N, C-alpha and C positions, 0 to 999 in steps of 0.2 A: 243672176248675182243677188236678187234679194231673197232667193229661195235659201240660196247658200249662206248668205248673212244670218236667216232666220233659224236654220239648223244649228250655225255655231252658235247663237243665242242661246238656242234653247238647250244645248250641250253644256253651256255656262252655266244656266240657272240651275240646271238638274246638276251641276258640280257644287254649285252654290249650296243648294238646299240640302246636300247629302252632306255637307261639312258640319262637324261638330261644333265648330262656334255659332253657327247660323241661329240654331234657335237661342240657346242665352244670351246672343246681342239683341234677337228680336225682343226678347223677353225684358231686358234692359231698355230698351227704345222706348217701350210701352210704356213701361215704368215711368221713365221721365216725362214721356205725352200724358199719361193720368195726371203726375203733379200739377202738369200746366193746365188741364183743364180744370182741375181743380180750384187753381189759384184766378180762375175767370170767373167758376162756380160761385165762389166766395164774394163776388163781385155782386152778384144777382140774389145774395142774402139769404142763401141755404142754412148757412150756420145759425142765424136769427130763427129762421124756422123752426130748428130744430130746438135752439133754446126756449123758446117758448112752448112748444108741444111737448118734448122728450129731455128737459134741461139735465136729468142725470146722465145723460148718454153724451153730453159734450163737456170737454175741458175747457174751462174758461180762463185758466191761470196760465200766464205767460211762462214763468218757472217749471210749473210742472208740465206743461206742453214742449220745451225746450229739453228737458231732461228726459222725459219720454222717447222721442223722437232721436236722441243724441246715444240714446241707449238702446234702442229698436236697433238701429244703425250699426254699431259699434259690435252687437250681440249677431247678427245676422251675418256680420263681415265674419265675424269667429267662425258660426256653422258654415261657412260657404269655405272656409281654410280647414277646416276641420274633414269637411267632404272631401275637397280635393285632395287631402293628403291620405284618407282613406283610398279611394279609387287607386293613387299611384302605389299603394304599400299591397292593394289586391291584384291589381294589374304586373307587378312586378312578381308575386308569387304564380299567377297563372301563365304567364312568359315562364317562367323555369318550371314549373310542373306538367304544364300542357305543352303549349307551342305559342311561339311569338304571333303566328298567323291568326290567332283568336281574338288578339287583340282589339282589331280594329271594330268589331264586331260587339264587344264588350263595352268599348266606348262609344259605340254611334247607338246606343240604347236610346230611344226617342224618350222614355219617360224620364229617363235621369237628365237629357240634356231639359227636358221641360221645367223639371225641378231647380236645377242650378239657372235656369234662365227667369225663374219665379224669385228666389234667392236673390240675384242680382237686380231684377225690377224692385225688388223691397227695397233695396240699399238705395238705389237712386232715387227713389220718390220719397223718403223718407228725408233724406239730404236735401234735396230739392225743397220740400216743403218745410225743412227747420230753416233752411237760407231766408226763406219769405216769412219768416216769423218776425214781427216788430214788437217792441214792447207798450203797452197800452192798457191804460186802466179801466177801457172799454170792453167788458165782455165780448159786447158784440163785433168788435172788430178782430178778434181773433179767428182764425180758422179753424174753429174747434170741427166742424166736418171732417177736413183733411185730415187732421190728427185722429180724429176717431177711424177712418179708412184706413191710415197707417197701423192703427192698432190691431185692426182685423186682418190687414195682410199680413203683417208679422205671425200673429198668431196662426193662419194658416200654412205659414213657413215653417214652423215648430212640428206641425201634424206632419208636413211633406216631410221634414227632416227624420223623423222616426221611421216613414214609410220608406224613405233614400236607404236609409240605414239596412233595413230588411230587405229590400230590393236587391242591392249592390250584394249584400252577404250570399244570398241564395243564388244570384247569378253568376257568382264566381264558382259554385258548386260543379264540379263535371258533370253530372248527370243532366243539371240544367244546360251546360254549353253544348255537351252533345245532341241531346236532344233540340235545343233551336237549331244547330245546324242542320240536324237532321230534317227538320222542318220546313226549312230553307228550301235545300236541295229536291223532297219530296214534292213541296209546290213548283217550283221551276220545272223539274221534269214532267210534272203534271201538263203545266200550261204547254210546253213544246209536244208533249204526245197528242196534245188535244187538236193541233194544227199540222202535224207533221207530214202528212200525206200518204200515200203509200208507193211500194217501189213501181209501179207502174207511170208515176209519176216524173221519172226521170228525165232531165231535160237531154237534147240529143244534140253533145256539145263535138263540134268538126274541127277540122283546121283552119276555117276563116275566122275561128274567133279570137278577139283580141286579149292580149295579158293587159293589165292594169297593176303597175309595180305600186308598193307600199310608201308613201311621201314620210314617214317616219318610224323608228327603231320604238320597240317596245312590246309588252303583249297584247295579243288580240284578246281581250278583258270581255267582250262580247260584243253583239249585233243588234241596231235598231229596228227590229224585224218589221216593223209597221211604216218606218219611215223608209227602209229598204225596197219594201213593197210598192210602194205610194211612187217611188223616185222611177222605179221599173215600169210601172203602168204607164203613168206620164210620157216616158220618153220611149215605150214603145222597145223595151230592151230586156234580154233573158240574160241573168246576172248567174255565175254559178264561184261559189267560195270555197277553194280545195284545203285550205289550211284549218286545223281545231281549231274552237275558242279555246284560247289558255296558251297558245303555242307563241312561242317567241318570234317575231317579225323584223328582219333586217330592212334598214332604207334602201330602196332601190330593189327588193324581193319582189318577184311574181306571187301577187294576191289574189286578183280577182278577173275571171275572163267574164269578158261580154260578147254577146252575138253581134254586136255591129259597134262600129268608132263612134265615139263622143269627144266633143271638142272641152278643152280643159276647165272649161266651167264647171259642165258636168260631171268630168271626171271629182274633180274637187266635190263636188255634193255627194257623190256615192262614196268618196272614201271618208266624209264626214258620216255617215252610216255605223260605220264601223269604230269602235272603242279600243283605242290603241294607245296605250303608255304604260307607265311602271308604277302606278300608284294603287296598291293594296290590292285585295284579292273579292270582287264583290259576286256573292254566292247568289243573288237574285239575277244576275246577268248571266253567270258560267256556274251551273252545277257543279263541274269538275274540281270546283274547288273546295265545295262541301265534300266532295269524297277524299281530296286530298286532307284537309284537315282534321277530318274526322280520323285517317290513317295515321298523321303524326300524332294526334294525342295518345292515338295505342302505342306506336314505336316510341314516343316519350315515356310512356309507363312502364317499357320495359328496362329503362337504361338504370344502371347501377345507382345513380343518385337518387332515382324516384322509386323504383322496384315494387311496381302498384299491378301484378298480372289481374286483378279484378277490373280495372279501367280497362286494359286492353281486352280482356273480355268481352266487356260492354262494347266496345267500338264495335269488336267481329260482328256482335248480336245485330247492332243498329245497320250493319253496311248490308248484313244479310239481307234485310227486307229492302233497300236499297237495291242491291244487284237485282233481285227477282223481280223489281218495278222496271229497272233498265233492261231487263230482258223482254218486255212487252213491249219495248219501243224500237222504231228502224234501226236496223242495221247500217250504219254508213253515211245515210243522208237524211236530212229532214228539207222539207218543201214549203215554200211558202204561194200561196195561190188567191187569185180573188175570189168574187163573187160567183162567177162562172167557171168556178174550179180550175183555170186555166192556170198553170204554173208557171212563176217568173221567176222566181231565185231558189235556185237549188245551196243547200250548204251543209258542208261536210261537217259530219257529227262521228264521235268516238263510238270504237265499236266495244261488243262486249270481250272480245278477245283482247283487244288493246287494254282497257281498263283493267279487267280481272289481272292481267299479268302486272300491272304495275303497282296495282294495290298488294297484290299476292309477296312481290319480290323483295316489299319495306318487310311484309310481316316475318317472310320466310328469312331474312338477313339477320334480323333480330330477337326474334322469339322461336325459331327452331330449337333452342337447348332447353327450352320451359314447355313440358309435358302439358299443362294445363290449357295452353295457348295452342299448341299446334292440334289438339284433339277438336279445339274448338272451332279451328282453319277447318278443319278435314269436316267437322260436322256440317259448317256452312256448305262447303261445295257439295256434300252427298244431299244436302236438304234442296239447293238449287238445281241439280241433277236429276232430283225427283219429281219437281213441282210438273202439274198436268201438262202447262202450255210451252215447255220445255221443246226446242227442236233439234233435230239431231245434229246439225252443225254447232248449237249451244254445248249438247252436251260431250263432243269431240273437243270442244273448247274447254271445257270441267273436267276432262278426263288428264287433257295435257298437264294442268293444275293440279292435279290429283296426284301424278307421275312425282311431277318436280317436287313436291310436298313430302313424298314418301323418300325420296333420295336424301333429301337435306335430314330427314328424322333420322335416317340410317345410319348416316354420318355422323350424327351429333346425340344420340341417345342412344347409350350404351345397355341401358337395363334392362333385362331380357324381359321381364315383367310388365314395364311400360311397353315396351314394342309389341308384347302378346295381346295387353289392352288395347292399342292402338291399332292393330291388324283384326282385332274381334269389332271395332266399329264400321269398318268397310265390308266385313262379313256379315255383318247384321246390322247394318244401317237401317232395317224396317224394326226394329225393337223401339219401343215407345219413349226411351229415354233420349233417343237421337233425334226422336220430332217435337221435344219440349225446346 
């Protein structure tokens, strides 16, 4: 019972921490706390100490202090509103030109959240200090140091705003968006590859194994590998998950197979190790979302409203490297093992054949009329086929995709010169320009 509650709390805290409101809210909270701390520090004479030693740093006039603080609060509030408006404008542009699926990744950039949190904290700090000001003729009674700190924080906000403008402008560039997604996918695949095990690790599943049904509907966003492995070890149960991460799960559907019966509490703990919801697409949990997003950017670029073949070609180049890495990973399953190399959990993973077909079918559907894109797709397939570690089974998969691409090209491109050039790429794939 306690472990189930702990798992739920852990997942809740993770969800709260990933929420885009969390960091700005924390920034505002710390700004308020700092103002309260400074209020008590004034009672210890910190302003008096500065006035006696560095009088030129301390504002000891009530009207000047109140004017500055109110101006700072209003100024930073204006910056905050402008920043919000700019973000909304750029996100609308990104959703229109690229794909709405990239928006969560743009919104959740941590450095931007820290800056928004700084703005909010500055506003609350200056406002609380301003409320605490009291008219007095005694310069030692004014919170001079608190006002000085408010000036420093607001100045820092101005520099942060300049950085924010530059950062948000560059983050909306398609090359940077694709590069970020590529990095996340590559990191996640490398993490999985490190611990995926070998084919010999496959569990011996028999008819005596028991099915566990899903307790909710949604997408299988990801799996908490370490928590699931610890659960299997503690309960001495082998686990097989036969659904691919990213698949849509219906409530009551067979989802997990286990080697022995578990009670209701244990089943609940096991299901808590699976992330099933309808919220967004977290590439850090499921690298397939990255493939999907890069593909959608490329396909959207070929729409009549955007008409940007160069971006589509760029996405194909990034996918080429990701597919090359995918070809080094296990086909079909990955495994979670303990320190003694004993396999406890078997996880279904997407095969190269499944992934390559789904990606290629999107490009073939929307790019088959464009010679610049189809030749790039062909070059990608030929590169993958020629890699030194490509297996015979993988070559068959790639050849099947080349045949499908050839069919669509012949059906949609009628220019004999273009067709002859396309054919020459296959016949002369060893030439240098193919390898570039």
